[in-house]
N, C-alpha and C positions, 0 to 999 in steps of 0.2 A: 322740587322736581326730581324726586328719587325713583319715579316709576320707570320700569324697563320698557323699551320700545322695539318694535320690529317694523318692517316696511314692505310695501309691494310697489312695483314699478309698472305702470300701465303702458301697454304697447303704443297707445295713442298720445300719452302725455308723459314726458320724461321727468316730470316733477314727482318727487317721492310723496306718497300719501302716508301720514303717520297714523298708526292704529295702536291702541293700548295692547300691550303684550298679552295680558290675561284674557283678552276677548278674541284672540285668533284661534280658530279651530286647530286641534292637535295635528290633523292630517296636513294642514298647510304648513305648520311649523316644520314637520318632518321633511316636506318636499322642498324646502328652501335650499337653494344652491348659491351660496354667496360667491363662489368662484366665478360665476358668470357676470358679476356686477362690473360694468365698464367704468374706467376711471372718470370719464366725463360726467357721470351721473351727478356728482356733487362738487366737482372742481371748477365749475363756472363761477365767474365773478358774481358776488352777491350784492344786490342793491342795498344801499344803506337803510332803506325803508323797511327791510325785513325785520321781523321781531327777534328778540334774543333767543326765544324758544326754538326758532328755526335754525339758528346757528348751532345750538346745542345738538339738535337732531342731525345736522349735517356732520358734526364731529363724530357722532355715534355711528352714522352710516360709514364714514371713512374708516373708523376703527374696525368695524365688522369686516370690511373688505381686506384690511391689513391682516387681521387675524386669519382670514381665509387663505390668503397668500402664504402666510407663515406655516400654516398647518399642511399646505401642499408642498412645502419645501421650495417654493418659488422665491428664493431670497433676492435674486437679481431684480425681479419685478417689484418685490417689496421695497428694495432700496429706492428704485425710481419713484414709486408711489409715495414713499415717505418724503422724498425731496419735493414732490408736488404739493404735499400737505403743508410742508414747512413754508414753501413759497406763497401758498394761499393763506398762511396765517392760521391754519387749523391745528389745534393741539392734538397730541397723540395720548391716548389713555394709558395708564400704567398696565392695564390688562393686555393691551396690544403689545407693549414692550416685552412683557413677560412671555407672550407667545413667540415673539421674535427670538428672544434669548433661548427658549426651549428648542426652537427649530435649529438654531446655530449649534447648540450642544449636541443635538441628535445626530447631525451629519458632520460634526467636528469642524465647522467652518469658522476658524479663529478670526480670519480677516473680516468677515461680515459681522461677527460678534463685536469686534472692536469698533467698527463703524457705527453700529447701532448704539453701543455704549457711549461713544463720544457725543452722538446726537442727543441721547438721553441726558447726559451731563449738561449740555447747553440749554435744554428746554424744560427739564423737570427739576424744580427746586425742592429740596428735602424729600427725596423719593421715599416711599413707604418701605418698611422692613422687608416685606415679601418680595419687592422689586430688587432690592439690594442683594437679597439671597439668590434671586434668579440670575443676576449678573455673576455672582460668585460661583454658582453651580455651573454656569455656562463655561467660564474659564477653566474650571476643574475638568469638565467633560472634554474640553478641547485640548487638555494636556498642558496648559500654560500655567504652571504653579506660580510663576513670577507675577503674572497679571492677577491671579487669584489672591495671592498674599497682599498685593497692593490694595485691592478692593477691600479685603478683610481688615487691613490696618486702618483704612479710611472710613470704615463704617461707623456711623454715629452711635448705633446700638447693635450689639450682637446678641442674638438669642440662641437657643439650643440648636436650632436648625443650622445657623451659621457655623457654630463650632463643629457639629457633626459633619457638615459638608467639607470643611477644610481638613479635618483630621482624616476622614476617609480618603480624600484626594492624596494626601501625603502617603498614606498606607498603600493605596492602590498603585502608586508610582514607585513603590519600594523604598521610599525615604522614611524608614520606620523611626529613626532617631528623632527627626524633626516632628513626625506625627505624634510620637510619645511625648515630646517636649510640649507640643501644642496641647495635648491632653492634660499635662501637668498644669499648664497655664490656666486652662479652663477651671480646674479644681481650685487653684489659688484665688481665682476671681469668684469663687463660690457659685459657679454654674453647675448644677447637679446633672451628671450624665444620665441618660436613659438607655433603654435596651438598644436603640438604634446606634448609639455612640459605640458601644462594644461590638455590635454585630458588624458595623461598617469596617472597624479596624480588624476584627478577627477574620473576615472573609478575604483579606489581602495577605494573610500569612499562608503561603502556599508550599513552603519547603522547610527542611530541618533547620535552616538558618534562622527562622522566625520562632522557633520553639520557646526560647527563653522569654521573649517578649510576650508570646501567647500565654505563658504561665503567669506572668505579671498581670496581664489584663484579666485573666481568669480570677486571680486572687482579689483584684480590686472589685470585680463584679460581685463577688460574694460579700465583700465588706460593704458594698453599696446597697445591699439588700436585694440583689437580683439573682441570688443563688438558686431560686426555685422558678425563675422565669424560663418557660419552655423554649422560647425562641432563642434566648441567649445561650442556654445550655446546649441546644442543637448546634449553634454556631461554634461553641467551644469544642464540642465533640468532633465536629467536622474539621476544625482547625487542627486538632491533635492527629487526626487521620492523615491530613495533608502534610503535616510536619513529621510524620513517621513515628509518632508515639502512640501506637495502637492500644497499649495497656491503659494509658491515660484516657483515651477515648472511651474504652469499655467502662472504666470507673465512672465517668460522667454519665454515660448512657444508663448504666444500671441504677444510679441514684435518681434518675429522672422519674418523677411521679406521673408526668404526662409526656408521652412520646408521640410525636407526629411521624408521618411517613418519611419526611426528610431525615429525621434522626435515625430511623431504622435503616434507610438506604445508605446513609453515610457510613455506618458500621459495616454494612455488607460490602461497600466499596473497599474499606480498609482490609477486610478479610480476603477479598479477591486479590488486592495488590500484594498482600503478604503471602500469597499462595496457600491461603487457608480456605480453600473452596468448600470443604465439607462443613466448616463453621458457617460459611455464607448460606449454604443450603439449609442448615439447621435453623438459622435465624429467619430465613424466609418461611419455613414451615411454622415457626412460632408466630410470625406475623399473621399468617392465614388463620391459625387457631385463635388468635386474640382479636380477629376481626378488623385488623388495620386496613384502611382503604388502600388498595393497590393502584399505582399509576404506571404509566409507560416506562418510566425510568427504573422502577423496581424490577420490572420484567427484563429490561435490558441487562441489568447487573446480574440477576440470578441466572440468566441464560449464559452469560459470560463465564460464570462459575461452573455451570454444567459442561460448557465447551472445554474448559481447562481440565476437567476430570474425564471428559468423553463419556459423561453419564447420560447415555441415550434415553434410558427409561424414565429417569426423573425429568429430563428435559421434555419428553413427550407429555408427561403429566402437566407440566407448566404450560405447554402448548394447548392442551385441552382446556386449562383454566382461562387462557387468553381467548380461545374461541367462545367460551361461555360468556365472557364479558364483551364480546363483539369487537375486540381490538386487533384481530389478525390482519385487517386491512390497513391499519395505521403504519406508516413507514417507520415510526420510532420503535415499534414492536416487531414488525415484519422483518426488518433488516437484521436485528440481532438473532431472530429465528433462523434466517438463511445462514448466517455466520456459524450458529450453533450446529446446524446439520452438516455444514461443510466440514467443520472440525471433527465431527463424529463420523466422517466419511460416508454420510448418507446423502448422496447427491440427488437422489429421486425426491426425497422429502424437502431438500433445500430448494429444488426447482419449484415444487408445489407451493412452498411458503412464499417464494418470490412472486409467483403468479397471483397470490391472494392480495398482494400489496396494491392498493388502488392507485397510488402515484409514487412508484419507486424513484428514489433520488440517486445521485451519483454513487453514494456509498452502497446502496442496495445492489446496483449493477456491478460494482467492483467486487462485492462479496461473492456474487454468483460466478463471475468470470474467474476470480481467484480459485473458487471451488473446482471449476472445470479443470484448471491447470494443475491443482494439487492431486486430482484424481486421474491425471493423464489424459483427460478428454480435451486435447489441445484444439482439435478441429472445431469442437462445439464451442470452445472459448472464442475462437475467431468468428464463428457464425453469430454468437451473441453480441460480440463487439460490433459487427456490421449492423445488426439490428439496432443497437444503441446509437450508432452514428446517424440513423435516420430519424431519431426522436429529438425533441427539444429538451434534452436533459444534458446538463454539464457533464463533461468527462473529467475525472481527476487524474492526478499523476500516478496513483497506485494502479489504476486500470491500465494505463499505458505500460507500466512496468510489467504487469502480468502478461500483456500482449507480447512484449518483447520476449518473455520467457516461453510463451507458446510458439512464437515464430522460431525461436532457437531450437526447441524440441523437434519441430517439423522441418527445420532447415528451409523455411519459407522466406527467402530473401525479399521477394516482391512485397508481400504483406508487411514484413518487418520494416522495409525502407519507407513504405507508405505511412505506417504508424509513426515512424520517426519524424517524417516531414510534418504530419499533423500535430504531433506533440510540440515540435519546435514553433510552429505557427501560433499555437495556443500557449506557449511558454509553460508547458506542463511536463517537461522532462525532470523527473525527481532528482534533486541534487544527490550525487554519489550513487545511490541504489539504482535509480533509473538509468544513469549513464553506464554503470557497471553492467546492467542487464543488456544494454545495447552492445557493449563490447563483446559480451558472450554470444549474443545473437549473431552478430556479423562474423565472429570467429567460427561458430558452428555452421554458418552458411558458406564457409570457405573464403570469405572476403576479409582477409587480415588487413588489407589496405584500408577498408572502411573502419575496421575495429581500431586500428592504430590512429586513424584520424580522430575518432571520437575520444580516444584516450588522451591524445596530445592536446585536445581542446579543453580538457579539465584543468582548471587553474591550480588546484591543490588536491591531487588524487589521494584517496585514503587507501588503506590496506586492501579493501575489497576491489577497488578499481585496478590496483597493481596486480592483484592475484588473477583477476579476469584476463588481463592482457598476457600475463605470463602463461596462464593455462592455454590461452589461444595458440601461442607459439608452440607450447609443449605438445598439444594434440595434433599440430601440423608436422610434428617430428623435427622441428627446428630447435634443437636443444641449445646450440650456441647463442641464438638470439634470446631464448627464454632465460638462460642463465645470465646473460648480459643485462637484461631488464631487472633481474633479481638483484644484481650488484648495484644497479642504478637506483633501485628502490631504497636500498640501505644508505646510499650516498645522500639521498634526499631526506634522510632522517625518519623514514616511515618504518615502523616495526612490523616484520612479517608475522602472520598468525599461523595457526595450525593448518588452515586450508592452503595458505601460500606454499607451505612445504609439501603438501600433496601435489601441487602443480609442479614444483621443482623436481620432486622425485619421479613424477610421471615423465618429465622431459628426459631425465636420466634413463628411465626404463625404455623409452621409445628410441633411444639412440645408443644403447649399450654402454652407458657411462657408469660402470660398476664402481670404480674407485671413488669417483665424485659423489655418487649416490650414497655410498657408505659414509663418506666424510660429512655430508649434509645431515644424515640421520644422527650420527654421533655428536654433532655440534649443536643440534637443536636446543637442547636444554642448557648446556653450558655457555654457549656463545650468544644465543638469542632469547633465552628465557621462555621458550615454548615447550610445553610438556608433550612428550610423544604419546601417541595412541596406537591402538591395534591397526588403524588404517595406515599409519606411517610404516609400521613393520610389514604390513602386507605389500606395500609398495616396494620395500626392499627385497622381500621374497620374490616379487615379480621381476625385479631387476636381475637378481641372481638366476632365476629360472629362464628368462628370455636369453640370457647370455650363456646358458649351458652349465652354470655352476650349481648343479642340482644338489650335490652333497652339502654345499654351503647353505643353500636355501633350506634344506631339511634341518640342518644344525641350528639355523637361526630360529626356525619354528619351535624347536625343542628348548632353546635357552631364552627366548624373548620373555619380557616381564608380563606378558599377557597370555591368556589361554587362546590358542589359535581358533579362528573362526572359519566359516566355510570358505571365505575368500582366500585365506592363507593356503588351504589345501588345493583350491581350484587353480591358483596361480602356479603352484608346484606341479599339478597334474598337466597343465598346459605346456610347461617346459618339458615334462617327461614325454609327451606326445611329439613335440618338436624334435627332441634329441633321442627318441626311441629308447627310453629307460623304463623297462617293464617292472623291474623290482620296486623302485621307488614309486612308480606310477600306481601300482596296486595298493601300496600303503596310503598314498594320497587319496585315491578313489574311495577306499574303505572309510577313511575319516570324513571325506566330503559327503558320502551318502548318509552317514549318521547325522551330520550337522544340518544338511539341507537335502533331504531325500526327494525333493520336488524340482531340483535344478536339472533340467534335461541336458544342458551343455556338458555336465560332468559325465553322464552316461555315454554321450556320443564320443567324447574324448577317449573314454576307456574302451569303447567298442572299437574305435579306430586303432588304438594301441594294440589290442589283442589281435585284430585282423592283420596288422602290419607284421606280426610275428607268426601268422598262420594259425593262431589259436582260435579256430572257428567255434569250438564248443564253448569256450569261455565267452567269446563274443556273443554267441546265441543266448547265453545265460544273462548277459547284460540286457539284451533286447527283451528277454522274458521278464526280467525285473521291471523294466519300464512298463510293459503291458500289465503286469500285476498291480502296479501302482497307478495305472490309468494315466500315464504321462504321455503327452503328445508334443512333438516339436512345434515351436513357434513357426508359423508359416513365413518363409522368406519373402520380403517385399523390397523392391527397388523403385525409385521414382526420379523423374527428371522434369525440370521446368522449361518449357519452350513457349516463347511469346506470352509469358505471364500465366500460362495454364500448366497445372501439374498433371503429369501422365504417370500412372502407377502400373507396375507389372509384378505378377507373382510367377512362381516356377511353372514353366510350360504354358504360360498365358497365351490365349488365342482370341481374346475378347476385344482387343484394340482395333479401331477402325482401319488401321494401316498394318494389320497383322501380316498380310501377304508380302508387303514391301519389307517389313522388318525381317521376316524369315529369309527372304531372298537376299537381303544384305548379309545375313549371317552365312548363308551358303556361298556367297561370292567371296568371302574371306578365304585366305589361303588355308589349305588343309592342315598346314603345320601349326596354325593357330589353335584349331579345335582338336585338341589331343583326345586320344581314346581314354575314356574314363577308367579309373581303377575300381577295384571292388570295395573301396572304402566308403563308409557312410559319412557324408559331410553335413555341415549346418544348413545346406540348401534342401536336404531331404524333408518332404512334407508328410510322408506317410510313416506308419509305424512298422511296416514290413520291409525286409531287406530287398531292395530293388535288384533285378538282374541287370547290372550295369553294363555288361558286355553285350546285351541284346537290345538295349534302348539308350538313347541319348537324352539325358535330362537337360533341358534348356533352362539355364539358370536365369533368375529375374534380372540380375545385374547385366548379363549379356544382352537381354532383350532391350533393356533401357539404353544400353550403350549403342546398340544397332539403330534404335529409333533416333538417338541423338545425332548419329552420323548422317542420317538421311534428312534430318529436319533443321539442322543449324548450319550457318555459314562455315566454310572450310577453314576460315581464319580464326573462328571462335573455339575456345576449349569446350569439351563435352563434360558436363558436371553431373555426376550420378550420386544419389544418396541411397543408403541401404540400412535396413534395420538390424542386420546380423553381421557377424564378422565375415570378411571376405575369405573364401576358401582358396587354397593354393592354386587350383586350376583356373579360377576366375582371375586371380592375381596375375598369373602368367599370361592369360588371355589379354588382359589389359596392356601389359608391357608390349606384347607382340603386335597388337592392333595399333598402338601408338607408333611403332616402328614402320609398319606397312603403310599406314595412312598418312603419317607425318603430322597427325593431330595430337594436340595436348589433351590428355584425359585425366579428370580428377574424380576420384571415388572416395566418398566418406562412408566408412562402415561404422559399426558400433564401437570400434576401438580408436580409430584415428583417420586422418586424411592420407590418401595415396595420390601422389602426382606422377602420372606416367608421361614420359617424354622420350622419344627416340629409343624406345626399348628398355628404358631404365625407370625405376620407381624411386621416389624420394625416400622411401623407408629403407632402401637398399636391401630389400627382402628380409627386413628385420621387423616383424610385427606379430 
């Protein structure tokens, strides 16, 4: 009775009809859906008068249903059905048990696997080799090496599959010594290893600690006569790449007479990881010339190499190759394309590549949103994020980190807080980096209370998190708290890094702590083991310049161990304008214009400096220089959020729906608040021509936003305004006096720092 059988159940008669398998039409075989077989079909009591053949058929039907349940992963139902079969005295076929063990291994259900194994031991005497190997594999896949070893030790006969399974399991779990010992035992018992034995072991060697074992395995593979086996050599080459010995991988690769796509790709990965992107591109070109079949993974690696080099032209050629093969809609190729164009700062092409992907995944969306953030398109990043939230696509932690950065740049507290809440609900706040991004976001939005709360919730903050909270207090001008946190950071045993010292020196700069700033700079290398950079010296130049120590700032620029950059001279020029030092100011401007001829702020500072001394000819020459270089001032913009909506204003703006009320409010303020403008060009000026300031009143964007806030928010609430440029002195004085007249607290964040105005005083103490 060795013939295979299938069955059909009539809707009018629950009795199964047995039909020879080879006589069933193929279409009927394909349409069979064993998952629909109800348990009662064959679990009825069987009259003793039925023939033995019918009992056999019944067992076959039950086994089919059991196999169906296991393949669907319905292990609970399978357990119940198995119990019913046992109660009914119906035997379970070895094939059914094999399917059950495979299902347990696939979903790593150790508990179910043990239950099925126990029942098999009770009901199956002398199980065949393939079934014992299935049990062994199940325990290995479930990660229970103890159970696997027990099964292995109790096996009546062990074949090569058994040895390969247990050796690979030890290797995959990082127990290399035991795996190697097992490999030696296999050889002693004269079981000859095959390619799978070596490949299973080699695939588990993932870092330099496994290099020596890998070399031994390589040596033994050669002695076993597998030195020319393409699959084994590919595994050896890839192992050397993962273990950090690229030279060894190259030697193996070059000696291979037959190279498959996996071998080529493995070497390309090695080149990319070793920052040898040009070699990776050369290898790709060789692949194309030799006609090696290219797959999605090859393209993802070569695009990564192009991105590392920002090799736009070569990348475009690869893109063309992808289009020819019709792979541009595949997410595995489209996503690396998006990432490549983003890293080459070609956002337009990145967006088009994204639109070609038929089913973008979370990584695709994250790459595009990250691109928008890197290119400063923060509002577009938020729009894309909102679009993503309406789709049935998972959002990953990297996306949320990018959104926190976008909200930080836009000072968008509402969107940032909403993203924070969503990330918490989904448990997608990236450990450390995501939390640090949130600290920065809340700090930039003026909510140090929230930033501090996030920081204090971190169990073991790293240097990035400490730096974020220190910088938050530094930009608020709260140097005592920033330096207190810095000392606390050291007490916790966290080493500060170069960026931490930028935050510390910034705190000193915004609070006039000259001596402290110099001490921190001088102790960086000796006390903290942190190498100084030009950025740290620029901070010190800024500290000197803001405090009026212009000669000391100039001397530091001359003697520091770095060539001064544009920022060095710009900081000095800013101090010269504040303290009206024309001689040093001219020197600083001359150097600044050479290093960064397109920085409009430098020209404006020098124009103002000349004008303050009545040197109108020289001032006009500065304006002429700007015109010749086609330089235009960045338009000043201020914004305020009221009831969740952002309201933006530019200089002299009259497009707001409440324009009349806004201007009426400004006019209602005391005349002493609105001072007569001087003849100086400020950062608020939007045109390239010198305005006749005595004949017209230029309404600054910051004042418009402030007036709107005063008429649109409760009198008990602070008015919080954000601005893209540095606040001019007139607007700064305006803020102080409005806070005194109205009794309202006013907060302004300009491009440099936060200003908290209260009762006619500013938190910066006029030091900014």
